[in-house]
C-alpha positions in Angstrom: 210.4 49.6 214.1 212.9 47.8 212.0 212.7 47.9 208.2 211.6 44.3 208.0 208.6 45.2 210.1 207.5 47.7 207.5 208.1 45.2 204.7 205.8 42.6 206.4 203.1 45.3 207.1 203.2 46.7 203.5 203.1 43.3 201.9 200.1 42.3 204.0 198.3 45.6 203.4 198.8 45.4 199.6 197.7 41.8 199.4 194.6 42.5 201.5 193.6 45.7 199.6 193.9 44.0 196.3 191.3 41.4 197.4 189.1 43.8 199.2 187.9 46.1 196.4 187.4 45.8 192.7 187.6 49.5 191.7 186.1 50.3 188.3 188.5 51.1 185.5 187.4 54.3 183.7 187.7 54.5 180.0 187.3 57.7 178.0 184.7 58.1 175.3 184.8 60.4 172.3 181.6 62.6 172.6 180.4 66.1 172.1 178.6 67.9 174.9 175.4 69.9 174.9 176.5 73.2 176.4 174.8 76.3 178.0 174.0 79.5 176.2 172.4 82.6 177.8 170.8 85.8 176.7 168.7 88.4 178.5 165.8 86.1 178.8 167.7 83.4 180.6 169.7 80.2 179.8 169.2 77.3 177.4 171.1 74.1 176.8 172.5 71.6 179.2 174.7 71.3 182.3 175.8 68.6 184.7 176.4 68.8 188.5 179.8 70.2 189.2 181.4 66.7 189.8 179.4 65.0 187.0 176.6 62.4 186.9 176.9 58.7 187.0 174.6 55.8 186.3 174.0 52.4 184.6 173.9 52.4 180.8 170.3 51.9 179.8 169.6 51.4 176.0 166.6 52.9 174.2 166.9 51.9 170.5 163.4 52.3 169.5 159.9 53.6 170.4 159.1 50.3 171.9 162.2 50.5 174.2 161.1 54.0 175.2 157.6 52.8 176.0 159.0 49.9 178.0 161.1 52.5 180.0 158.0 54.6 180.7 155.9 51.6 181.7 158.6 50.1 183.9 161.3 52.7 184.7 164.5 51.5 186.4 165.1 52.2 190.1 168.8 52.7 189.8 170.4 55.9 188.5 170.6 55.5 184.7 172.5 57.0 181.8 170.3 56.6 178.8 172.0 55.5 175.6 169.4 56.6 173.1 169.2 56.1 169.3 169.2 59.2 167.2 166.0 58.0 165.7 164.2 58.3 169.0 166.0 61.5 170.2 163.3 64.1 170.1 162.2 66.9 172.3 159.1 65.1 173.6 161.0 61.9 174.4 163.8 63.9 176.2 161.4 66.0 178.2 159.7 62.8 179.4 163.0 61.0 180.2 164.4 63.8 182.3 161.3 64.0 184.3 162.4 60.8 186.0 164.8 61.6 188.8 166.7 58.4 188.1 167.7 59.6 184.7 171.1 61.3 185.3 172.3 61.7 181.8 171.8 61.0 178.1 174.2 59.7 175.4 172.9 60.0 171.9 173.9 57.1 169.7 174.0 58.3 166.0 173.3 54.9 164.6 171.0 56.1 161.9 169.5 59.4 160.5 165.9 60.1 161.7 163.2 60.7 159.1 163.5 64.4 160.0 165.2 66.4 162.7 165.4 70.2 163.0 165.8 71.4 166.5 165.5 75.1 165.6 162.5 77.3 165.1 159.8 77.0 162.4 160.7 80.6 161.4 164.5 80.8 162.2 165.8 84.1 163.5 162.3 85.6 163.2 162.9 88.0 166.1 165.8 89.6 164.3 164.4 89.8 160.8 162.0 91.9 158.9 158.8 90.1 160.0 159.2 89.5 163.8 155.4 89.1 164.3 154.8 86.7 161.4 153.1 83.3 162.1 154.5 81.8 158.8 156.3 78.5 158.8 159.5 78.3 156.8 160.9 75.2 158.5 158.1 72.6 159.0 160.1 70.1 161.1 161.4 72.8 163.4 160.5 72.2 167.1 162.8 74.8 168.9 164.5 72.0 170.8 167.7 74.0 171.0 166.1 76.7 173.2 165.1 74.3 176.0 166.9 74.1 179.3 168.1 70.8 180.8 169.9 70.2 184.1 171.1 66.7 183.2 174.2 66.3 180.9 173.8 65.2 177.4 176.5 64.1 174.9 176.4 63.0 171.3 178.7 60.0 170.7 181.1 60.5 167.8 180.2 58.0 165.1 183.5 56.3 164.4 183.1 53.3 162.1 186.5 51.9 163.0 187.2 49.3 165.6 188.3 52.0 168.1 187.9 51.6 171.8 184.6 52.9 173.0 183.2 53.9 169.6 179.5 54.6 169.5 179.0 51.0 168.4 180.8 49.7 171.5 178.9 51.9 173.9 175.6 50.7 172.3 176.7 47.1 172.8 177.7 47.7 176.4 174.3 49.2 177.1 172.6 46.3 175.4 174.6 43.8 177.4 173.2 45.4 180.6 169.7 44.8 179.3 170.4 41.3 178.0 171.7 40.3 181.5 168.6 41.7 183.1 170.8 44.5 184.5 172.6 41.9 186.7 176.1 42.6 188.0 178.6 43.4 186.9 177.1 46.3 185.0 178.4 48.9 182.5 178.0 52.4 183.8 179.2 55.9 182.8 180.1 59.2 184.4 179.2 62.4 182.4 180.9 65.7 183.3 179.7 68.9 181.6 179.4 71.5 184.3 178.6 74.9 182.9 179.7 78.0 185.0 177.0 80.4 183.9 174.0 81.1 186.1 171.1 83.4 185.4 170.9 85.5 182.3 173.5 87.0 180.0 173.9 90.2 182.0 174.5 88.2 185.2 177.0 85.8 183.8 179.0 88.5 182.1 179.2 90.4 185.3 180.4 87.3 187.1 182.9 86.5 184.3 181.1 83.2 183.7 180.4 83.5 180.0 181.5 85.2 176.8 179.6 86.7 173.8 179.2 84.5 170.8 181.2 85.7 167.8 183.9 85.1 165.3 185.1 86.5 162.0 183.2 86.9 158.8 185.1 87.2 155.5 184.5 89.8 152.8 186.4 90.1 149.5 186.6 91.6 146.1 189.0 91.2 143.1 190.4 94.7 143.7 190.3 97.4 146.3 186.8 98.9 146.5 186.4 101.7 144.0 184.3 104.3 145.7 183.3 105.8 142.4 181.5 102.6 141.3 178.2 101.1 142.4 178.5 97.8 144.2 176.8 94.5 143.8 176.9 92.4 147.0 176.8 88.6 146.9 176.3 87.1 150.3 176.1 83.7 152.0 176.0 82.4 155.6 179.2 80.6 156.8 178.0 79.2 160.2 175.3 76.8 161.3 173.8 75.4 164.5 173.0 72.0 166.0 171.8 70.7 169.4 175.4 69.6 170.0 177.4 72.6 168.7 180.5 70.7 167.8 178.5 68.7 165.2 177.1 71.7 163.3 178.0 71.1 159.7 175.3 73.0 157.9 176.1 71.3 154.6 173.0 72.2 152.6 172.0 75.1 154.8 175.2 77.0 154.5 178.3 75.3 153.2 176.9 74.8 149.7 176.2 78.5 149.5 179.7 79.4 150.6 181.1 77.1 148.0 179.0 78.9 145.3 180.0 82.4 146.6 183.7 81.4 146.6 183.4 80.0 143.1 181.8 83.2 141.8 184.6 85.2 143.4 187.2 83.0 141.8 185.6 83.3 138.3 185.2 87.1 138.5 188.7 87.5 139.8 190.1 85.5 136.9 188.1 87.6 134.4 189.6 90.8 135.9 193.2 89.5 136.1 193.1 88.4 132.5 191.8 91.7 131.3 188.6 90.3 129.9 186.3 92.9 131.5 186.2 96.4 132.6 183.2 96.3 134.9 181.1 99.5 135.4 180.1 98.1 138.8 182.2 96.2 141.4 181.4 92.9 143.1 181.9 92.4 146.8 181.4 89.0 148.3 180.5 88.6 152.0 180.4 85.3 153.9 178.9 86.1 157.3 179.3 84.0 160.5 177.1 84.2 163.6 174.0 84.4 161.5 172.4 81.4 163.3 172.3 83.5 166.5 170.7 86.7 165.4 172.5 87.6 162.1 175.6 88.6 164.2 178.0 88.9 161.2 175.8 90.8 158.8 174.4 93.1 161.6 177.9 94.0 162.7 179.1 94.6 159.2 176.2 96.9 158.4 176.5 98.7 161.8 180.2 99.3 161.2 179.7 100.5 157.6 177.2 103.1 158.9 178.4 104.0 162.4 182.1 103.1 163.0 184.4 105.9 163.9 188.1 105.4 164.5 189.5 107.4 167.4 193.1 106.4 167.0 194.4 105.5 163.5 197.0 102.6 163.4 199.5 101.5 160.9 198.7 99.3 157.9 195.2 100.8 157.5 194.2 99.6 161.0 192.5 101.4 163.9 193.9 101.2 167.4 190.8 102.4 169.2 188.3 100.9 168.8 190.5 98.1 167.5 190.1 97.1 163.9 192.7 95.1 162.0 191.6 96.9 158.8 189.4 99.9 157.9 188.9 98.8 154.3 185.2 98.2 155.0 184.8 102.0 155.2 185.1 102.1 151.5 181.7 100.4 151.3 178.8 102.8 151.4 175.2 101.5 151.6 174.2 104.3 149.2 176.5 102.8 146.6 175.0 99.3 146.9 173.0 99.1 143.8 172.0 95.4 144.0 172.3 92.6 146.5 172.1 88.8 146.0 172.0 86.2 148.8 172.3 82.5 148.2 171.0 79.8 150.6 170.2 76.1 150.8 171.2 75.1 147.3 172.9 71.8 148.2 170.1 69.7 146.9 167.5 71.0 144.5 164.1 70.0 143.1 164.1 69.2 139.4 161.7 70.0 136.7 162.3 67.2 134.2 166.1 66.9 134.0 166.8 70.5 135.0 167.2 71.5 138.6 165.3 74.7 139.8 166.0 77.4 142.3 163.6 80.0 143.5 164.0 83.8 143.7 162.6 85.4 146.8 162.0 89.2 146.9 160.6 91.4 149.6 157.2 92.7 148.3 157.5 90.2 145.4 158.7 93.0 143.2 160.0 92.4 139.7 162.8 94.6 138.4 166.0 94.5 136.3 167.8 92.4 139.0 165.1 89.8 139.2 164.5 89.7 135.5 168.2 89.1 134.8 167.9 85.9 136.8 164.7 84.8 135.2 166.3 85.4 131.8 169.1 83.0 132.5 169.4 80.2 130.0 171.5 77.3 131.1 171.4 74.0 132.9 169.2 75.4 135.6 165.8 77.2 135.9 165.2 80.3 138.1 161.6 80.5 139.2 159.8 83.2 141.1 158.9 82.2 144.7 155.3 81.8 145.7 153.3 84.9 146.6 152.1 83.1 149.7 155.4 83.8 151.5 155.7 86.9 153.7 158.7 88.0 151.7 162.3 86.9 151.8 163.3 83.9 153.9 165.7 84.3 156.9 168.9 85.6 155.4 171.7 88.1 155.8 169.8 90.4 153.4 167.5 91.3 156.2 170.3 93.1 158.1 171.0 95.4 155.1 167.3 96.0 154.4 166.7 97.0 158.0 169.1 99.9 157.4 168.3 100.6 153.7 165.0 99.1 152.7 165.2 100.2 149.0 168.2 98.1 148.0 167.1 96.0 145.0 167.7 92.4 146.2 167.2 88.7 145.4 167.5 85.7 147.6 168.3 82.6 145.6 167.1 79.5 147.4 166.7 75.8 146.8 163.1 76.0 148.2 159.9 77.7 147.4 157.3 78.2 150.1 159.1 76.1 152.8 162.5 74.6 153.5 163.0 71.2 151.8 166.0 70.5 154.1 164.4 68.2 156.6 167.6 68.4 158.8 168.0 72.1 158.9 170.0 73.2 162.0 171.1 69.7 162.9 174.1 67.3 162.7 172.3 65.4 159.9 172.6 68.3 157.5 175.9 66.8 156.4 177.8 65.9 153.2 175.3 63.2 152.4 172.7 65.9 151.8 174.7 67.5 149.0 174.5 67.1 145.2 177.7 68.6 143.8 176.2 69.0 140.3 173.4 71.1 141.7 175.9 73.4 143.6 178.0 73.6 140.5 175.0 74.6 138.3 174.0 77.3 140.8 177.6 78.6 140.8 177.6 78.9 137.1 174.2 80.6 137.0 175.3 83.1 139.6 178.6 83.9 137.9 177.1 84.4 134.4 174.1 86.5 135.7 176.3 88.7 138.0 178.8 89.1 135.2 176.1 90.7 133.1 174.8 92.8 136.1 178.4 94.1 136.6 178.4 95.5 133.1 180.4 92.7 131.5 178.1 92.0 128.6 177.4 88.5 127.3 179.6 86.1 129.3 179.0 83.2 126.9 180.5 85.2 124.1 183.4 86.8 125.9 184.7 84.4 128.6 184.0 80.9 129.8 182.2 81.5 133.1 181.4 77.8 133.8 182.2 76.6 137.3 184.8 74.0 137.7 182.8 71.2 139.4 186.0 69.5 140.7 186.9 72.8 142.5 183.4 73.1 143.8 183.5 69.5 145.1 186.9 70.1 146.8 185.5 73.2 148.6 182.5 71.1 149.8 184.7 68.3 151.0 186.9 70.8 153.0 183.9 72.4 154.6 181.8 69.3 155.4 184.2 66.3 155.6 187.5 67.5 157.0 190.0 70.3 156.8 193.1 68.1 156.7 195.7 67.0 154.2 193.8 63.8 153.5 190.6 65.4 152.3 191.6 69.0 151.7 194.8 69.6 149.7 194.6 73.4 150.1 195.2 73.0 153.8 199.0 72.8 153.2 198.8 76.2 151.4 196.6 78.0 153.9 197.8 76.6 157.2 201.4 76.7 158.4 200.7 74.4 161.4 197.4 72.5 162.1 198.7 70.4 164.9 196.6 72.3 167.5 193.4 72.4 165.4 190.5 70.0 165.3 190.0 69.3 161.6 186.4 68.0 162.1 184.0 70.2 160.2 182.3 72.6 162.6 180.3 75.6 161.5 179.3 76.7 165.0 180.4 80.3 165.5 182.1 79.8 168.9 182.9 82.6 171.3 184.5 86.0 170.9 187.8 86.8 172.5 188.1 90.3 173.8 191.9 90.8 173.4 192.7 93.4 170.8 196.2 92.2 170.1 194.8 88.9 168.7 194.0 90.7 165.5 192.2 87.9 163.7 190.4 86.3 166.7 190.0 83.1 164.7 188.1 80.4 166.6 187.6 77.6 164.0 189.4 76.2 161.0 186.3 76.8 158.9 186.5 80.6 159.4 190.2 80.5 158.5 189.7 78.2 155.5 187.0 80.4 154.0 189.1 83.6 154.4 192.3 82.0 153.0 190.5 80.5 150.0 189.0 83.9 149.2 192.4 85.6 149.8 194.0 83.2 147.3 191.6 83.3 144.4 191.0 87.1 144.7 194.7 88.0 144.9 195.5 91.2 142.9 199.3 91.4 143.2 202.3 89.3 144.0 205.9 90.4 144.7 209.0 88.9 146.4 209.7 85.5 148.0 209.0 84.7 151.6 208.8 82.0 154.2 206.2 83.5 156.5 203.7 86.4 156.7 206.3 88.4 158.6 208.6 88.5 155.6 206.0 90.4 153.6 204.2 92.3 156.2 206.4 94.4 158.5 203.5 96.9 158.9 201.1 94.1 160.0 198.8 94.8 157.0 196.1 92.1 157.0 195.7 92.0 153.2 199.4 91.1 152.6 200.6 87.6 153.4 203.0 84.9 152.3 201.2 82.4 150.0 203.0 79.6 148.3 206.3 81.3 149.4 205.4 84.5 147.5 204.3 87.8 149.1 200.7 88.2 148.0 198.2 91.1 148.2 194.5 90.5 148.2 191.4 92.6 148.9 190.2 90.0 151.3 189.5 90.8 154.9 188.2 89.4 158.1 185.4 91.4 159.8 184.3 91.2 163.4 181.1 89.1 163.8 179.8 90.1 167.2 176.5 91.6 168.3 176.4 95.4 168.6 174.8 94.7 171.9 178.2 94.1 173.5 181.0 96.5 174.4 184.0 96.3 176.7 183.5 98.8 179.6 186.2 99.1 182.2 187.9 96.0 181.0 184.9 93.7 181.0 182.0 92.9 178.7 178.8 94.8 179.2 175.4 94.8 177.4 175.1 98.3 176.1 172.3 97.8 173.6 169.7 95.3 174.8 167.7 95.6 171.6 170.4 93.7 169.8 171.1 89.9 170.1 172.7 89.1 173.5 173.6 85.5 173.2 176.6 84.3 175.2 178.2 80.9 175.8 178.9 79.7 179.3 182.5 79.1 180.4 183.0 75.4 181.3 185.6 73.0 182.6 186.8 70.1 180.5 183.9 67.9 179.6 184.2 64.1 179.6 182.4 60.8 179.2 183.9 57.8 180.9 182.6 54.2 181.0 183.3 51.6 183.6 182.3 48.1 184.7 180.8 48.1 188.2 180.3 45.2 190.5 177.4 44.6 193.0 177.8 47.3 195.6 176.6 44.9 198.3 179.2 42.4 197.5 181.8 45.1 197.2 180.9 46.3 200.7 181.2 42.7 202.0 184.6 42.4 200.3 185.7 45.7 201.7 184.7 44.6 205.2 186.5 41.3 204.8 189.5 43.2 203.5 189.5 45.5 206.4 189.3 42.6 208.7 192.3 41.0 207.0 194.2 44.2 207.4 193.3 44.4 211.1 194.3 40.7 211.5 197.5 41.4 209.7 198.3 44.3 211.9 197.5 42.2 214.9 199.8 39.5 213.7 202.6 42.0 213.1 202.1 43.4 216.6 202.1 39.9 218.1 205.2 38.8 216.2 207.0 42.0 217.1 206.3 41.5 220.9 207.4 37.9 220.7 210.6 38.6 218.9 211.3 41.6 221.1 211.1 39.4 224.3 213.1 36.6 222.7 216.0 38.7 221.5 215.8 41.4 224.2 219.2 40.3 225.6 220.9 41.3 222.3 
């Protein structure tokens, strides 16, 4: 066939195909998925079919909309666009019972009155009172432990006029309803297929999941002096949420981390300036993975007690089992004379004009430690917690007391008998829940009280141990608003290159990587920021100029790095935060201790939400048939013209 024959055929085909179908144009949407976790009891969370789920956008903005859906459910496959004020376990359980509901998009248009998808006694199974029926967290409904086989995403709440913001998706769903769901309709495809099947042991064996884990940070203003008794100040640095990528934990955890870092900074400044020669030493620990069985603190205690290095490495490391630093071996539980944990101090109740915190103690014992806090005189009141509680609330302290029950301890909390944080364990526990002046007041109280406990005497007479509220505010902004240059100036000091990082605050622990040569195994910017801030303020020695860590650190020593172009030494270390349940056996993860937490996260392909405008499928079929007919007619015309021309010009 001559080239002009192809040209005629191609032009007719393209013309006909363009009229025959009106294919939907898919547009991406920024959203965070509900993913799958597994332990030895099975799996929780969400998944989609392998190739995703599609349906018409159906809005549920209120309880009346939900009732309308229940009374007259749609017949077509539907992706529910539901207001966060209606997104509850009972509503979701009912919605997914309808086979035509193929997915859910949560529109975070407003904060609900309360929302806590975790347990009423968080982490009870792994604490000191596993059989207790007490309620610490009244709004808790254990939503995060349910299993759903339809995909769910939380729309990112952009307030800008960006394409497919949560507001635009809401409007597209409403336009469907306003038109009586007439064509054309807005639809969506949700893809969040999770690889894991069965329980944790099964998915690990099939290489479908990885253990949860990350890196805790512990620090002191000097190398641990084994001749001195220790005071431990601890806080939790991770959080949880139904949609893990939106776990901010502002009041639950970030406020306490800010206070712990502030105390570390003040104590380090005292020591560097020679104002104190403490008889005890402070060690500050900020543990991650606590929301999933106290992973960080349990691992820290387990390593302090049981770790044995079979092959010593350079720079104070261990090659087998791999540890970037063995400095933690200087900490002996027998030398821990007192322990203080701080939690949920982001917004306090007030007695008159003075905010209050509550001191919780196992057995409600009063001793020198607790009395030191009760005697504090400042812009904050420390009160004893109610005798009605079973003891201390869920905290890292429990990991230490399981091993050494006699450690004198105090849990300083912003609540008495029950949590006052109505958004505990959810995305709504964000920066709006924080009162910076309260966090600053607690930081000052902790610093001045601990100063006295360390043997420093009367802080008010010797050194100004008042927290810098501007510094406290900056830490809170970095942890809860964004770790980027716009919000967090320290980012330029601590991060050489953030181009590959998501700066959105996220306190979810993430998954552990098994590769020993990745010495830090850092999964989130939050973990790195906390470590680097502590490294900075607790630095004990500087020497020599540098451009990168390698200029200071030929021996790969983790407590020497390049900071502000000066080689800096600090007694600040990462520490593995992974359950002692897991070990690598023959190159793969195995559960070697089923009595420890066994939570893993499923592997998953890239998740996505795409919206499109769909026409009536009947009319599209008709158009397609007409288009095919046109193509066939065009082919027939080409064939006829070719025969005619062949006969006419055959003599040539």
